[in-house]
Backbone as a printed PyTorch tensor [residue, N CA C, xyz], in Angstrom:
tensor([[[-136.9150,  -11.2050,  -43.9250],
         [-135.7280,  -11.8950,  -43.4610],
         [-134.4600,  -11.3330,  -44.0850]],

        [[-134.5050,  -10.9640,  -45.3180],
         [-133.3160,  -10.4650,  -45.9860],
         [-132.8670,   -9.1490,  -45.3700]],

        [[-133.7970,   -8.3290,  -44.9940],
         [-133.4450,   -7.0450,  -44.4010],
         [-132.7520,   -7.2170,  -43.0490]],

        [[-133.1960,   -8.1810,  -42.2660],
         [-132.6020,   -8.3570,  -40.9400],
         [-131.1450,   -8.7920,  -41.0430]],

        [[-130.8120,   -9.6850,  -41.9550],
         [-129.4140,  -10.1030,  -42.0800],
         [-128.5610,   -8.9350,  -42.5870]],

        [[-129.0930,   -8.0900,  -43.4230],
         [-128.3630,   -6.9090,  -43.8880],
         [-128.1210,   -5.9380,  -42.7430]],

        [[-129.0920,   -5.8030,  -41.8670],
         [-128.9250,   -4.9110,  -40.7220],
         [-127.8910,   -5.4720,  -39.7440]],

        [[-127.8520,   -6.7810,  -39.5760],
         [-126.8670,   -7.3910,  -38.6820],
         [-125.4550,   -7.1540,  -39.2060]],

        [[-125.2740,   -7.3100,  -40.4900],
         [-123.9570,   -7.0670,  -41.0770],
         [-123.5440,   -5.6220,  -40.8870]],

        [[-124.4620,   -4.7360,  -41.0460],
         [-124.1530,   -3.3230,  -40.9130],
         [-123.7340,   -2.9920,  -39.4780]],

        [[-124.3490,   -3.6050,  -38.4730],
         [-124.0070,   -3.3330,  -37.0820],
         [-122.6460,   -3.9210,  -36.7200]],

        [[-122.1800,   -4.9690,  -37.3750],
         [-120.9180,   -5.6390,  -37.0290],
         [-119.7500,   -5.1800,  -37.8960]],

        [[-119.9200,   -4.1570,  -38.6940],
         [-118.8680,   -3.7330,  -39.6070],
         [-117.6020,   -3.2810,  -38.8780]],

        [[-117.6950,   -2.6180,  -37.7730],
         [-116.5330,   -2.0820,  -37.0850],
         [-115.8970,   -3.0220,  -36.0860]],

        [[-116.4450,   -4.2180,  -35.9110],
         [-115.9130,   -5.1420,  -34.9150],
         [-114.4920,   -5.5770,  -35.2620]],

        [[-114.2450,   -5.9400,  -36.4890],
         [-112.9010,   -6.3620,  -36.8920],
         [-111.9030,   -5.2210,  -36.7810]],

        [[-112.3260,   -4.0230,  -37.1010],
         [-111.4420,   -2.8670,  -36.9660],
         [-111.0870,   -2.6360,  -35.5050]],

        [[-112.0370,   -2.7500,  -34.6230],
         [-111.7720,   -2.5640,  -33.1940],
         [-110.8640,   -3.6720,  -32.6560]],

        [[-111.0550,   -4.8920,  -33.1010],
         [-110.1690,   -5.9750,  -32.6790],
         [-108.7360,   -5.6990,  -33.1250]],

        [[-108.5770,   -5.2010,  -34.3480],
         [-107.2550,   -4.8690,  -34.8500],
         [-106.6400,   -3.7240,  -34.0480]],

        [[-107.4190,   -2.7080,  -33.7470],
         [-106.9240,   -1.5640,  -32.9800],
         [-106.5000,   -1.9980,  -31.5790]],

        [[-107.1790,   -2.9370,  -30.9870],
         [-106.8480,   -3.3890,  -29.6360],
         [-105.6670,   -4.3590,  -29.6070]],

        [[-105.5060,   -5.1710,  -30.6320],
         [-104.4360,   -6.1720,  -30.6000],
         [-103.1420,   -5.7240,  -31.2610]],

        [[-103.1930,   -4.7750,  -32.1800],
         [-101.9920,   -4.3420,  -32.8830],
         [-100.9180,   -3.7520,  -31.9610]],

        [[-101.2540,   -2.9030,  -30.9900],
         [-100.2050,   -2.4100,  -30.0820],
         [ -99.5630,   -3.5200,  -29.2480]],

        [[-100.3450,   -4.4880,  -28.8430],
         [ -99.8050,   -5.6050,  -28.0600],
         [ -98.8380,   -6.4140,  -28.9150]],

        [[ -99.2260,   -6.7020,  -30.1460],
         [ -98.3320,   -7.4290,  -31.0460],
         [ -97.0710,   -6.6260,  -31.3530]],

        [[ -97.2080,   -5.3210,  -31.4980],
         [ -96.0400,   -4.4690,  -31.7400],
         [ -95.0640,   -4.5020,  -30.5720]],

        [[ -95.5720,   -4.4300,  -29.3580],
         [ -94.7120,   -4.4800,  -28.1700],
         [ -94.0290,   -5.8420,  -28.0730]],

        [[ -94.7520,   -6.9030,  -28.3590],
         [ -94.1520,   -8.2380,  -28.3280],
         [ -93.0460,   -8.3740,  -29.3690]],

        [[ -93.2670,   -7.8610,  -30.5640],
         [ -92.2390,   -7.9420,  -31.6080],
         [ -91.0140,   -7.1010,  -31.2570]],

        [[ -91.2290,   -5.9070,  -30.7040],
         [ -90.0920,   -5.0750,  -30.3020],
         [ -89.3090,   -5.7460,  -29.1700]],

        [[ -90.0220,   -6.3480,  -28.2250],
         [ -89.3480,   -7.0620,  -27.1360],
         [ -88.5680,   -8.2560,  -27.6480]],

        [[ -89.1380,   -8.9930,  -28.5620],
         [ -88.4400,  -10.1330,  -29.1510],
         [ -87.1760,   -9.6880,  -29.8790]],

        [[ -87.2710,   -8.6150,  -30.6270],
         [ -86.1190,   -8.0830,  -31.3530],
         [ -85.0320,   -7.6110,  -30.3840]],

        [[ -85.4380,   -6.8460,  -29.3650],
         [ -84.4560,   -6.3140,  -28.4200],
         [ -83.7690,   -7.4210,  -27.6260]],

        [[ -84.5130,   -8.3680,  -27.1260],
         [ -83.9140,   -9.4370,  -26.3360],
         [ -83.0560,  -10.3770,  -27.1850]],

        [[ -83.4140,  -10.5790,  -28.4340],
         [ -82.5540,  -11.4090,  -29.2840],
         [ -81.2160,  -10.7110,  -29.5300]],

        [[ -81.2270,   -9.4010,  -29.7230],
         [ -79.9640,   -8.6670,  -29.8480],
         [ -79.1440,   -8.7650,  -28.5690]],

        [[ -79.8010,   -8.6830,  -27.4270],
         [ -79.0890,   -8.7770,  -26.1480],
         [ -78.5090,  -10.1740,  -25.9340]],

        [[ -79.2220,  -11.1950,  -26.3260],
         [ -78.6990,  -12.5620,  -26.1650],
         [ -77.4750,  -12.7880,  -27.0560]],

        [[ -77.5260,  -12.2900,  -28.2850],
         [ -76.3590,  -12.4150,  -29.1650],
         [ -75.1780,  -11.6250,  -28.6070]],

        [[ -75.4400,  -10.4270,  -28.0990],
         [ -74.3650,   -9.6120,  -27.5350],
         [ -73.7870,  -10.2760,  -26.2850]],

        [[ -74.6260,  -10.9020,  -25.4830],
         [ -74.1240,  -11.5820,  -24.2890],
         [ -73.2030,  -12.7330,  -24.6730]],

        [[ -73.5430,  -13.4440,  -25.7220],
         [ -72.6680,  -14.5310,  -26.1860],
         [ -71.3190,  -13.9740,  -26.6190]],

        [[ -71.3070,  -12.8110,  -27.2690],
         [ -70.0390,  -12.1870,  -27.6660],
         [ -69.2240,  -11.7590,  -26.4490]],

        [[ -69.8920,  -11.2330,  -25.4230],
         [ -69.1970,  -10.8060,  -24.2010],
         [ -68.6120,  -12.0170,  -23.4800]],

        [[ -69.3570,  -13.1040,  -23.3990],
         [ -68.8570,  -14.3300,  -22.7520],
         [ -67.6470,  -14.8750,  -23.5040]],

        [[ -67.7130,  -14.8920,  -24.8280],
         [ -66.5830,  -15.3880,  -25.6230],
         [ -65.3510,  -14.5130,  -25.4280]],

        [[ -65.5220,  -13.1970,  -25.4040],
         [ -64.3860,  -12.2900,  -25.1890],
         [ -63.7970,  -12.4710,  -23.7940]],

        [[ -64.6430,  -12.6690,  -22.8120],
         [ -64.1660,  -12.8780,  -21.4450],
         [ -63.3710,  -14.1760,  -21.3310]],

        [[ -63.8440,  -15.2170,  -21.9610],
         [ -63.1220,  -16.4920,  -21.9370],
         [ -61.7840,  -16.3990,  -22.6770]],

        [[ -61.7660,  -15.6800,  -23.7970],
         [ -60.5100,  -15.4940,  -24.5380],
         [ -59.5100,  -14.7130,  -23.6870]],

        [[ -59.9930,  -13.6900,  -22.9860],
         [ -59.1130,  -12.9350,  -22.0980],
         [ -58.5890,  -13.7820,  -20.9580]],

        [[ -59.4410,  -14.6400,  -20.4040],
         [ -59.0090,  -15.5130,  -19.3070],
         [ -57.9820,  -16.5380,  -19.7960]],

        [[ -58.1710,  -17.0760,  -21.0180],
         [ -57.1710,  -18.0020,  -21.5620],
         [ -55.8230,  -17.3050,  -21.7240]],

        [[ -55.8640,  -16.0400,  -22.1600],
         [ -54.6250,  -15.2710,  -22.3030],
         [ -54.0010,  -15.0110,  -20.9300]],

        [[ -54.8190,  -14.7560,  -19.9270],
         [ -54.3180,  -14.4470,  -18.5880],
         [ -53.6800,  -15.6520,  -17.9140]],

        [[ -54.0280,  -16.8530,  -18.3210],
         [ -53.4480,  -18.0460,  -17.7000],
         [ -52.0180,  -18.3060,  -18.1540]],

        [[ -51.6070,  -17.6860,  -19.2410],
         [ -50.2600,  -17.9140,  -19.7530],
         [ -49.2140,  -17.2530,  -18.8600]],

        [[ -48.0290,  -17.8320,  -18.8570],
         [ -46.9150,  -17.2890,  -18.0790],
         [ -46.5150,  -15.9270,  -18.6530]],

        [[ -46.2370,  -14.9660,  -17.8140],
         [ -45.8270,  -13.5990,  -18.1820],
         [ -46.9200,  -12.7950,  -18.8770]],

        [[ -48.1740,  -13.1530,  -18.7430],
         [ -49.2550,  -12.3700,  -19.3380],
         [ -49.5200,  -11.1360,  -18.4740]],

        [[ -49.6780,  -10.0000,  -19.1160],
         [ -49.9640,   -8.7570,  -18.4010],
         [ -51.4280,   -8.3830,  -18.5930]],

        [[ -51.8520,   -7.3980,  -17.8310],
         [ -53.2300,   -6.9260,  -17.9540],
         [ -53.4470,   -6.3240,  -19.3410]],

        [[ -52.4370,   -5.6620,  -19.8910],
         [ -52.5570,   -5.0960,  -21.2430],
         [ -52.7550,   -6.2010,  -22.2850]],

        [[ -52.0690,   -7.3270,  -22.1050],
         [ -52.2610,   -8.4560,  -23.0280],
         [ -53.6980,   -8.9760,  -22.9660]],

        [[ -54.2050,   -9.0760,  -21.7450],
         [ -55.5810,   -9.5660,  -21.5570],
         [ -56.5740,   -8.5900,  -22.1900]],

        [[ -56.3920,   -7.2930,  -21.9460],
         [ -57.2950,   -6.2950,  -22.5260],
         [ -57.2420,   -6.3240,  -24.0510]],

        [[ -56.0560,   -6.4370,  -24.6080],
         [ -55.9380,   -6.5090,  -26.0680],
         [ -56.6460,   -7.7290,  -26.6390]],

        [[ -56.5600,   -8.8560,  -25.9360],
         [ -57.2510,  -10.0670,  -26.3880],
         [ -58.7630,   -9.8880,  -26.3360]],

        [[ -59.2520,   -9.2470,  -25.2820],
         [ -60.6880,   -8.9890,  -25.1730],
         [ -61.1330,   -8.0300,  -26.2710]],

        [[ -60.3810,   -6.9510,  -26.5080],
         [ -60.7360,   -5.9900,  -27.5630],
         [ -60.7240,   -6.6650,  -28.9340]],

        [[ -59.7760,   -7.5770,  -29.1480],
         [ -59.6850,   -8.2690,  -30.4220],
         [ -60.8880,   -9.1890,  -30.6470]],

        [[ -61.3860,   -9.7720,  -29.5650],
         [ -62.4810,  -10.7430,  -29.6730],
         [ -63.8610,  -10.0840,  -29.7310]],

        [[ -64.0250,   -8.9570,  -29.0500],
         [ -65.3330,   -8.2850,  -29.0540],
         [ -65.6400,   -7.7060,  -30.4360]],

        [[ -66.8880,   -7.7680,  -30.8640],
         [ -67.2640,   -7.1220,  -32.1270],
         [ -67.1450,   -5.5930,  -31.9990]],

        [[ -66.9420,   -4.8900,  -33.1020],
         [ -66.7220,   -3.4400,  -33.0400],
         [ -67.8460,   -2.6540,  -32.3740]],

        [[ -69.1020,   -3.0730,  -32.5550],
         [ -70.2010,   -2.2960,  -31.9800],
         [ -70.2710,   -2.4200,  -30.4540]],

        [[ -69.5880,   -3.3870,  -29.8620],
         [ -69.5900,   -3.5400,  -28.4100],
         [ -68.3730,   -2.9270,  -27.7320]],

        [[ -67.4260,   -2.4170,  -28.5080],
         [ -66.2020,   -1.8740,  -27.9230],
         [ -66.4230,   -0.5540,  -27.1880]],

        [[ -67.4360,    0.2160,  -27.5830],
         [ -67.6870,    1.4950,  -26.9230],
         [ -68.0920,    1.2660,  -25.4690]],

        [[ -67.3890,    1.8870,  -24.5680],
         [ -67.6780,    1.8490,  -23.1290],
         [ -67.5120,    0.4710,  -22.4990]],

        [[ -66.8730,   -0.4540,  -23.1620],
         [ -66.6250,   -1.7670,  -22.5650],
         [ -65.5110,   -1.6380,  -21.5290]],

        [[ -65.6530,   -2.3740,  -20.4370],
         [ -64.6570,   -2.3470,  -19.3660],
         [ -64.1190,   -3.7520,  -19.1460]],

        [[ -62.8130,   -3.8380,  -18.9470],
         [ -62.1640,   -5.1170,  -18.6720],
         [ -61.4510,   -4.9920,  -17.3350]],

        [[ -61.6750,   -5.9530,  -16.4740],
         [ -60.9870,   -6.0070,  -15.1850],
         [ -60.3320,   -7.3800,  -15.1010]],

        [[ -59.0320,   -7.3900,  -14.8310],
         [ -58.3150,   -8.6660,  -14.8080],
         [ -57.3880,   -8.7180,  -13.5990]],

        [[ -57.2540,   -9.9010,  -13.0600],
         [ -56.3120,  -10.1610,  -11.9650],
         [ -55.3710,  -11.2510,  -12.4510]],

        [[ -54.1640,  -10.8530,  -12.8280],
         [ -53.2190,  -11.8070,  -13.4090],
         [ -52.0020,  -12.0340,  -12.5340]],

        [[ -51.8670,  -11.2880,  -11.4530],
         [ -50.6610,  -11.3740,  -10.6230],
         [ -50.7790,  -12.4710,   -9.5650]],

        [[ -51.0320,  -13.6690,  -10.0040],
         [ -51.1570,  -14.7990,   -9.0830],
         [ -50.0730,  -15.8240,   -9.4180]],

        [[ -49.8070,  -16.6920,   -8.4760],
         [ -48.8050,  -17.7370,   -8.6960],
         [ -49.4450,  -18.8860,   -9.4670]],

        [[ -48.6400,  -19.6850,  -10.1510],
         [ -49.2030,  -20.8210,  -10.9000],
         [ -50.0280,  -21.7360,   -9.9890]],

        [[ -51.1590,  -22.1590,  -10.5040],
         [ -52.0640,  -23.0140,   -9.7550],
         [ -53.2360,  -22.2480,   -9.1590]],

        [[ -53.0810,  -20.9430,   -8.9230],
         [ -54.1880,  -20.1330,   -8.4140],
         [ -55.0590,  -19.6670,   -9.5790]],

        [[ -56.1910,  -19.0950,   -9.2390],
         [ -57.1420,  -18.6750,  -10.2700],
         [ -56.8870,  -17.2460,  -10.7240]],

        [[ -56.8710,  -17.0510,  -12.0320],
         [ -56.9150,  -15.7030,  -12.5960],
         [ -58.3810,  -15.3610,  -12.8340]],

        [[ -58.7090,  -14.0960,  -12.6780],
         [ -60.0950,  -13.6510,  -12.8330],
         [ -60.1310,  -12.5560,  -13.8870]],

        [[ -60.9850,  -12.7310,  -14.8660],
         [ -61.1920,  -11.7250,  -15.9050],
         [ -62.6850,  -11.4030,  -15.9500]],

        [[ -62.9990,  -10.1100,  -15.8920],
         [ -64.3940,   -9.6670,  -15.9490],
         [ -64.5520,   -8.6600,  -17.0810]],

        [[ -65.6230,   -8.7960,  -17.8300],
         [ -65.9310,   -7.8780,  -18.9370],
         [ -67.3350,   -7.3420,  -18.7030]],

        [[ -67.4560,   -6.0170,  -18.8100],
         [ -68.7590,   -5.3540,  -18.6110],
         [ -69.0130,   -4.4500,  -19.8150]],

        [[ -70.1740,   -4.6250,  -20.4450],
         [ -70.5640,   -3.8220,  -21.6110],
         [ -71.9660,   -3.2800,  -21.3390]],

        [[ -72.1810,   -1.9800,  -21.5050],
         [ -73.5350,   -1.4400,  -21.3200],
         [ -74.5170,   -2.0320,  -22.3410]],

        [[ -75.7020,   -2.3680,  -21.8640],
         [ -76.7200,   -2.9330,  -22.7550],
         [ -77.1290,   -1.9570,  -23.8500]],

        [[ -77.0230,   -0.6770,  -23.5760],
         [ -77.4440,    0.3200,  -24.5700],
         [ -76.5440,    0.3200,  -25.8000]],

        [[ -75.3110,   -0.2050,  -25.6860],
         [ -74.4640,   -0.3140,  -26.8840],
         [ -74.7870,   -1.5670,  -27.6900]],

        [[ -75.4660,   -2.5230,  -27.0710],
         [ -75.7740,   -3.7830,  -27.7420],
         [ -77.1330,   -3.7680,  -28.4380]],

        [[ -78.0490,   -2.9380,  -27.9510],
         [ -79.4020,   -2.9680,  -28.4780],
         [ -80.0360,   -1.5830,  -28.3460]],

        [[ -80.9120,   -1.2160,  -29.2770],
         [ -81.6440,    0.0440,  -29.0920],
         [ -82.6310,   -0.1140,  -27.9340]],

        [[ -82.9080,    0.9630,  -27.2610],
         [ -83.8000,    0.9240,  -26.0970],
         [ -85.2490,    1.0410,  -26.5760]],

        [[ -85.8130,   -0.0780,  -27.0320],
         [ -87.1420,   -0.0570,  -27.6530],
         [ -88.2930,   -0.1440,  -26.6630]],

        [[ -88.0570,   -0.7030,  -25.4990],
         [ -89.1620,   -0.9490,  -24.5740],
         [ -89.2810,    0.0980,  -23.4700]],

        [[ -88.5980,    1.2340,  -23.5940],
         [ -88.7120,    2.2490,  -22.5550],
         [ -90.1330,    2.7850,  -22.4100]],

        [[ -90.9710,    2.8290,  -23.4680],
         [ -92.3390,    3.3300,  -23.2470],
         [ -93.1820,    2.4480,  -22.3190]],

        [[ -92.8490,    1.1770,  -22.2060],
         [ -93.6330,    0.2880,  -21.3390],
         [ -92.9550,    0.0610,  -19.9930]],

        [[ -91.8760,    0.8010,  -19.7170],
         [ -91.2640,    0.7450,  -18.3940],
         [ -90.0320,   -0.1220,  -18.2720]],

        [[ -89.5300,   -0.6920,  -19.3510],
         [ -88.3100,   -1.4870,  -19.2870],
         [ -87.2330,   -0.7570,  -20.0640]],

        [[ -86.3300,   -0.1040,  -19.3410],
         [ -85.2680,    0.6600,  -19.9730],
         [ -83.9320,   -0.0400,  -19.7870]],

        [[ -83.0480,    0.1210,  -20.7590],
         [ -81.7190,   -0.4810,  -20.6900],
         [ -80.6890,    0.4380,  -20.0390]],

        [[ -81.0600,    1.6710,  -19.7550],
         [ -80.1180,    2.6230,  -19.1740],
         [ -79.6520,    2.1370,  -17.8060]],

        [[ -78.3410,    2.1420,  -17.6230],
         [ -77.7690,    1.7240,  -16.3530],
         [ -77.6260,    0.2190,  -16.1880]],

        [[ -77.9890,   -0.5470,  -17.1810],
         [ -77.8740,   -2.0050,  -17.1150],
         [ -76.6860,   -2.4530,  -17.9530]],

        [[ -76.0540,   -3.5420,  -17.5290],
         [ -74.8450,   -4.0250,  -18.1950],
         [ -74.9490,   -5.5050,  -18.5320]],

        [[ -74.2310,   -5.8820,  -19.5830],
         [ -73.9550,   -7.2940,  -19.8460],
         [ -72.6360,   -7.5730,  -19.1420]],

        [[ -72.6100,   -8.5750,  -18.2850],
         [ -71.4390,   -8.8220,  -17.4480],
         [ -71.0700,  -10.2920,  -17.5140]],

        [[ -69.7750,  -10.5430,  -17.6080],
         [ -69.2770,  -11.9120,  -17.5620],
         [ -67.9860,  -11.9270,  -16.7490]],

        [[ -67.8490,  -12.9460,  -15.9390],
         [ -66.6200,  -13.1370,  -15.1470],
         [ -66.1780,  -14.5770,  -15.3380]],

        [[ -64.9050,  -14.7430,  -15.7010],
         [ -64.3590,  -16.0660,  -15.9340],
         [ -63.1600,  -16.2740,  -15.0440]],

        [[ -63.0650,  -17.4660,  -14.4490],
         [ -61.9440,  -17.8330,  -13.5990],
         [ -61.2940,  -19.0770,  -14.1880]],

        [[ -59.9590,  -19.0170,  -14.3110],
         [ -59.1880,  -20.1540,  -14.8130],
         [ -57.9020,  -20.2750,  -14.0100]],

        [[ -57.3900,  -21.4920,  -13.9380],
         [ -56.1450,  -21.7270,  -13.1890],
         [ -54.9520,  -21.2620,  -14.0030]],

        [[ -54.0430,  -20.5590,  -13.3420],
         [ -52.8180,  -20.0610,  -13.9950],
         [ -51.8640,  -21.2240,  -14.2210]],

        [[ -51.2100,  -21.2250,  -15.3710],
         [ -50.2440,  -22.2810,  -15.6850],
         [ -48.9340,  -22.0460,  -14.9850]]])
């Protein structure tokens, strides 16, 4: 009886190693995805805040597009300023809506970690558009 239990242990020695080899890549991909998407969610919150700040500036009397862009640049964190685009429509009469849009490439907000599994950030943008009534 003692020999049989020793033989069983010997046959099952590599099972835990194989389980680790099979599950470790899946866990790694999940952790990389969690990290990348959390960075994107934080960056999206920064883009939304900058867009709203620009729209508040655009609602003021005599606000120009340069004023709106400066407000957006001031509000965006430095790592998101590269390749960020601001589009604003401020030439409306009081009571109409001003429109401010901010677009930032996702590749400036997060490293492209999931490209090996088919999800790439190239060509994708974080986009926010805010509309407010002009004073």
